[in-house]
RODO-2510 file (C-alpha; in nm, 4 decimals, decimal comma):
residues 282
     n   res          X          Y          Z
     1     m    -2,1599    -1,6040    -0,1845
     2     e    -2,5047    -1,7116    -0,0674
     3     y    -2,5404    -1,9401    -0,3684
     4     a    -2,1977    -2,0898    -0,2989
     5     l    -2,2955    -2,1558     0,0634
     6     s    -2,6188    -2,3225    -0,0466
     7     v    -2,4139    -2,5532    -0,2694
     8     l    -2,1938    -2,6366     0,0317
     9     a    -2,5041    -2,7157     0,2400
    10     h    -2,6261    -2,9412    -0,0401
    11     f    -2,2911    -3,1192    -0,0291
    12     f    -2,3438    -3,2043     0,3363
    13     k    -2,7042    -3,3189     0,2798
    14     l    -2,5834    -3,5625     0,0170
    15     g    -2,3216    -3,6959     0,2566
    16     l    -2,0382    -3,5585     0,0464
    17     q    -1,7239    -3,4163     0,2025
    18     p    -1,5971    -3,0916     0,0493
    19     n    -1,2199    -3,0787     0,0167
    20     v    -0,9797    -2,8054     0,1236
    21     a    -0,9949    -2,6379    -0,2174
    22     t    -1,3710    -2,5905    -0,1771
    23     f    -1,3313    -2,4298     0,1637
    24     n    -1,0442    -2,2135     0,0405
    25     t    -1,2586    -2,0792    -0,2432
    26     l    -1,5399    -1,9883    -0,0051
    27     i    -1,3122    -1,8333     0,2569
    28     n    -1,1403    -1,6259    -0,0118
    29     g    -1,4803    -1,5125    -0,1392
    30     f    -1,5750    -1,3850     0,2056
    31     v    -1,2401    -1,2075     0,2457
    32     l    -1,2769    -1,0380    -0,0934
    33     q    -1,6157    -0,9071     0,0241
    34     n    -1,4663    -0,7857     0,3534
    35     r    -1,6765    -1,0437     0,5391
    36     v    -1,3854    -1,1652     0,7491
    37     a    -1,6065    -1,2710     1,0420
    38     d    -1,7966    -1,5046     0,8054
    39     a    -1,4660    -1,6364     0,6706
    40     a    -1,3506    -1,7079     1,0283
    41     r    -1,6757    -1,8910     1,1096
    42     l    -1,6396    -2,1087     0,8024
    43     f    -1,2779    -2,1773     0,8981
    44     s    -1,3904    -2,2877     1,2457
    45     k    -1,6583    -2,5111     1,0968
    46     m    -1,3978    -2,6644     0,8679
    47     v    -1,1633    -2,7434     1,1590
    48     v    -1,4117    -2,8351     1,4325
    49     g    -1,6256    -3,0422     1,1981
    50     g    -1,3215    -3,2419     1,0967
    51     h    -1,4128    -3,2081     0,7301
    52     c    -1,0511    -3,1516     0,6221
    53     q    -0,7327    -2,9917     0,7421
    54     p    -0,6647    -2,6279     0,6476
    55     d    -0,3550    -2,5764     0,4353
    56     v    -0,1189    -2,2838     0,3818
    57     v    -0,3662    -2,1209     0,1420
    58     t    -0,6480    -2,1413     0,3984
    59     f    -0,4440    -1,9835     0,6757
    60     s    -0,2810    -1,7223     0,4502
    61     t    -0,6160    -1,6127     0,3079
    62     l    -0,7703    -1,5687     0,6518
    63     i    -0,4581    -1,3909     0,7796
    64     k    -0,4787    -1,1541     0,4823
    65     g    -0,8382    -1,0772     0,5770
    66     f    -0,7552    -0,9920     0,9366
    67     c    -0,4582    -0,7820     0,8233
    68     a    -0,6853    -0,5864     0,5893
    69     m    -0,9014    -0,5077     0,8943
    70     g    -0,5952    -0,3984     1,0885
    71     n    -0,6421    -0,6853     1,3331
    72     n    -0,2774    -0,7771     1,3661
    73     t    -0,3226    -0,9581     1,6965
    74     t    -0,5531    -1,2202     1,5465
    75     a    -0,3330    -1,2480     1,2367
    76     v    -0,0270    -1,3268     1,4509
    77     q    -0,2315    -1,5714     1,6595
    78     l    -0,3335    -1,7500     1,3419
    79     l     0,0315    -1,7706     1,2391
    80     g     0,1051    -1,9491     1,5668
    81     k    -0,1928    -2,1785     1,5235
    82     m    -0,0791    -2,2535     1,1715
    83     e     0,2575    -2,3784     1,2925
    84     a     0,0965    -2,5733     1,5797
    85     n    -0,1070    -2,7580     1,3156
    86     g     0,2115    -2,8502     1,1316
    87     c     0,1366    -2,6143     0,8419
    88     r     0,4453    -2,4240     0,7250
    89     p     0,3898    -2,0520     0,6500
    90     n     0,5211    -1,9175     0,3208
    91     i     0,6410    -1,5805     0,1955
    92     v     0,2820    -1,4643     0,1318
    93     t     0,1789    -1,5434     0,4886
    94     y     0,4659    -1,3503     0,6426
    95     s     0,4548    -1,0612     0,3932
    96     n     0,0882    -0,9891     0,4680
    97     i     0,1511    -0,9627     0,8416
    98     i     0,4737    -0,7635     0,8004
    99     d     0,2951    -0,5153     0,5725
   100     s     0,0056    -0,4776     0,8153
   101     l     0,2368    -0,4250     1,1138
   102     c     0,4322    -0,1578     0,9225
   103     k     0,1106     0,0232     0,8313
   104     d     0,0312     0,0375     1,2040
   105     t     0,3837     0,1767     1,2684
   106     l     0,4708    -0,1443     1,4548
   107     v     0,7989    -0,1572     1,2665
   108     d     1,0022    -0,3290     1,5383
   109     e     0,7479    -0,6123     1,5521
   110     a     0,7565    -0,6336     1,1718
   111     k     1,1367    -0,6546     1,1724
   112     n     1,1288    -0,9279     1,4362
   113     l     0,8847    -1,1269     1,2253
   114     f     1,1051    -1,0664     0,9200
   115     s     1,4056    -1,2072     1,1103
   116     e     1,2002    -1,5094     1,2150
   117     m     1,0985    -1,5668     0,8546
   118     v     1,4569    -1,5479     0,7253
   119     g     1,5715    -1,7738     1,0091
   120     r     1,3276    -2,0354     0,8871
   121     g     1,4830    -2,0306     0,5432
   122     i     1,2044    -1,8339     0,3725
   123     v     1,3589    -1,5903     0,1250
   124     p     1,2065    -1,2397     0,1276
   125     n     1,1022    -1,0783    -0,1986
   126     v     1,0752    -0,7194    -0,3181
   127     i     0,7201    -0,6947    -0,1777
   128     t     0,8404    -0,7837     0,1725
   129     y     1,1235    -0,5310     0,1538
   130     n     0,8929    -0,2608     0,0179
   131     s     0,6683    -0,2979     0,3233
   132     l     0,9628    -0,2642     0,5608
   133     i     1,1114     0,0292     0,3691
   134     q     0,7731     0,2050     0,3743
   135     g     0,7502     0,1427     0,7472
   136     v     1,0939     0,2828     0,8337
   137     c     1,0552     0,5776     0,5937
   138     n     0,7269     0,6726     0,7605
   139     l     0,9206     0,6978     1,0865
   140     g     1,2026     0,8952     0,9232
   141     h     1,4559     0,6182     0,9837
   142     w     1,6677     0,6865     0,6756
   143     k     1,9726     0,4891     0,7845
   144     e     1,7563     0,1808     0,8269
   145     a     1,5981     0,2388     0,4858
   146     t     1,9474     0,2553     0,3324
   147     r     2,0493    -0,0620     0,5151
   148     l     1,7448    -0,2454     0,3808
   149     l     1,8190    -0,1268     0,0266
   150     n     2,1780    -0,2502     0,0558
   151     e     2,0549    -0,5798     0,1973
   152     m     1,8192    -0,6193    -0,0984
   153     a     2,1043    -0,5595    -0,3421
   154     s     2,3309    -0,8101    -0,1628
   155     q     2,0635    -1,0766    -0,2093
   156     g     2,0102    -0,9961    -0,5758
   157     i     1,6659    -0,8457    -0,5139
   158     f     1,6273    -0,5357    -0,7297
   159     p     1,4158    -0,2358    -0,6234
   160     d     1,1078    -0,1849    -0,8401
   161     v     0,9034     0,1242    -0,9216
   162     f     0,7178     0,0896    -0,5903
   163     t     1,0427     0,0805    -0,3898
   164     f     1,1668     0,4005    -0,5530
   165     s     0,8276     0,5698    -0,5255
   166     i     0,8176     0,4961    -0,1510
   167     l     1,1566     0,6653    -0,1104
   168     v     1,0651     0,9641    -0,3290
   169     d     0,7343     1,0156    -0,1490
   170     a     0,8914     0,9987     0,1976
   171     l     1,1778     1,2330     0,1024
   172     c     0,9425     1,4873    -0,0550
   173     k     0,7148     1,4889     0,2503
   174     e     1,0175     1,5815     0,4588
   175     g     1,1083     1,8576     0,2133
   176     r     1,4235     1,6788     0,0953
   177     i     1,3475     1,7470    -0,2685
   178     g     1,7144     1,7368    -0,3781
   179     k     1,7516     1,3801    -0,2505
   180     a     1,4183     1,2870    -0,4071
   181     k     1,5309     1,4171    -0,7473
   182     s     1,8478     1,2078    -0,7178
   183     v     1,6374     0,8978    -0,6532
   184     v     1,4248     0,9726    -0,9610
   185     q     1,7419     1,0081    -1,1697
   186     i     1,8639     0,6690    -1,0451
   187     m     1,5260     0,5205    -1,1415
   188     i     1,5505     0,6527    -1,4949
   189     q     1,9130     0,5402    -1,5281
   190     r     1,8034     0,1884    -1,4351
   191     g     1,5281     0,1930    -1,6946
   192     i     1,2472     0,2137    -1,4385
   193     e     0,9742     0,4514    -1,5518
   194     p     0,8450     0,6746    -1,2680
   195     n     0,4738     0,6242    -1,2053
   196     t     0,1925     0,8569    -1,0994
   197     v     0,2855     0,8288    -0,7315
   198     t     0,6464     0,9250    -0,8075
   199     y     0,5534     1,2334    -1,0100
   200     n     0,2831     1,3441    -0,7647
   201     s     0,5328     1,3166    -0,4793
   202     v     0,7916     1,5294    -0,6630
   203     m     0,5236     1,7885    -0,7383
   204     y     0,4241     1,7910    -0,3722
   205     g     0,7883     1,8331    -0,2700
   206     f     0,8369     2,1319    -0,4986
   207     c     0,5131     2,2884    -0,3717
   208     l     0,6285     2,2352    -0,0144
   209     q     0,9454     2,4284    -0,0941
   210     g     0,7496     2,7015    -0,2729
   211     e     0,9113     2,6125    -0,6064
   212     m     0,5900     2,6422    -0,8057
   213     d     0,7565     2,6870    -1,1464
   214     a     0,9336     2,3539    -1,0962
   215     a     0,6094     2,1897    -0,9787
   216     k     0,4294     2,3157    -1,2913
   217     q     0,7153     2,1850    -1,5070
   218     v     0,6634     1,8376    -1,3608
   219     f     0,2903     1,8739    -1,4289
   220     d     0,3566     1,9713    -1,7914
   221     l     0,6177     1,6961    -1,8287
   222     m     0,3614     1,4360    -1,7286
   223     l     0,1236     1,5691    -1,9902
   224     s     0,3953     1,5658    -2,2578
   225     i     0,4786     1,1982    -2,1962
   226     g     0,1140     1,0998    -2,2117
   227     s     0,0498     1,0651    -1,8400
   228     t    -0,3123     1,1463    -1,7668
   229     v    -0,3997     1,4380    -1,5411
   230     n    -0,5853     1,3344    -1,2296
   231     l    -0,7704     1,5144    -0,9524
   232     q    -0,4985     1,4634    -0,6905
   233     r    -0,2386     1,6192    -0,9178
   234     c    -0,4523     1,9285    -0,9728
   235     n    -0,5228     1,9594    -0,5998
   236     i    -0,1488     1,9533    -0,5252
   237     l    -0,0879     2,2448    -0,7632
   238     i    -0,3887     2,4450    -0,6422
   239     n    -0,2743     2,4078    -0,2812
   240     g     0,0808     2,5077    -0,3740
   241     y    -0,0247     2,8180    -0,5638
   242     l    -0,2562     2,9336    -0,2858
   243     k     0,0194     2,8989    -0,0261
   244     q     0,2293     3,1266    -0,2482
   245     k    -0,0655     3,3707    -0,2689
   246     k    -0,0973     3,3129    -0,6436
   247     m    -0,4769     3,3055    -0,6613
   248     d    -0,4925     3,3605    -1,0381
   249     k    -0,2798     3,0547    -1,1101
   250     a    -0,4720     2,8439    -0,8573
   251     y    -0,8000     2,9302    -1,0271
   252     s    -0,6410     2,8695    -1,3662
   253     i    -0,5767     2,5079    -1,2607
   254     f    -0,9301     2,4925    -1,1190
   255     k    -1,0700     2,5978    -1,4584
   256     e    -0,8455     2,3460    -1,6345
   257     m    -0,9969     2,0749    -1,4154
   258     a    -1,3446     2,1650    -1,5419
   259     f    -1,2159     2,1735    -1,9002
   260     r    -1,0827     1,8209    -1,8604
   261     g    -1,4094     1,6987    -1,7133
   262     f    -1,2961     1,6612    -1,3531
   263     v    -1,5472     1,7187    -1,0769
   264     p    -1,3774     1,9013    -0,7866
   265     d    -1,3851     1,7033    -0,4619
   266     t    -1,3931     1,8015    -0,0953
   267     v    -1,0160     1,8534    -0,0934
   268     t    -1,0383     2,0976    -0,3850
   269     y    -1,3094     2,3143    -0,2301
   270     t    -1,1611     2,2974     0,1216
   271     t    -0,8282     2,4182    -0,0188
   272     l    -0,9849     2,6994    -0,2225
   273     i    -1,1983     2,8203     0,0675
   274     g    -0,9654     2,7427     0,3549
   275     e    -0,6388     2,9002     0,2436
   276     p    -0,7792     3,2499     0,1820
   277     t    -0,9659     3,2218     0,5161
   278     r    -0,6430     3,1407     0,6997
   279     h    -0,4655     3,4223     0,5162
   280     p    -0,7149     3,7070     0,4541
   281     e    -0,4445     3,9061     0,2749
   282     i    -0,4592     3,6619    -0,0201
***
């Protein structure tokens, strides 16, 4: 980035005026490096210096940066400034803010912004809906999640693997494993292959219900279809076995981790040490 900035300085020394594409490239570079404050300073220099007018890419990139920091207030302020400058936001602009608001459990604000977006004739996509569905599921608002899914279907927007995985994960965390299994079946019927998140969530759900044989079956199924074993998956099983006081099986998975070349992490050791400490009878 420093080299790029030196080139920009050389531009000015030569009396040349960089265009909006040049500024956009630099601002995006700062955002990618999590240097949002530097991106904002360059944005201000671009506007105050009168070099060129920011476009939808400029604003959307900076908004994405602030959203990544969790600074929703500044992101929304930029949206207002964008419109004041006569620059029309697009689906990317709105989707970034909606996603960030949902992650902060500000779902009502996200829904209001969604309504504003639709009212302006901007058509939502599956990414926008996924953010909202994740937000309402995190709050346990299942009726609203169903409404959003039906709304998607009515607009010809089809749920993708991420949509289904969000639902499966949320259902499993609430112990509604039967509903989660039904969602997985619908996925498969529609030709959508469950991903790692989907399978891990189902495993977690079974462990939560104490159905360790079923959890191990999911684990073995993933291996049989060529899905790679990962550390999180092993930790889920170890935790489940320990809660069922099945130390031998927990350590069997621990040994399998070593066999597969995995280095146990803090979660692994905390689980192995913590569960027997909480339940000395194990």
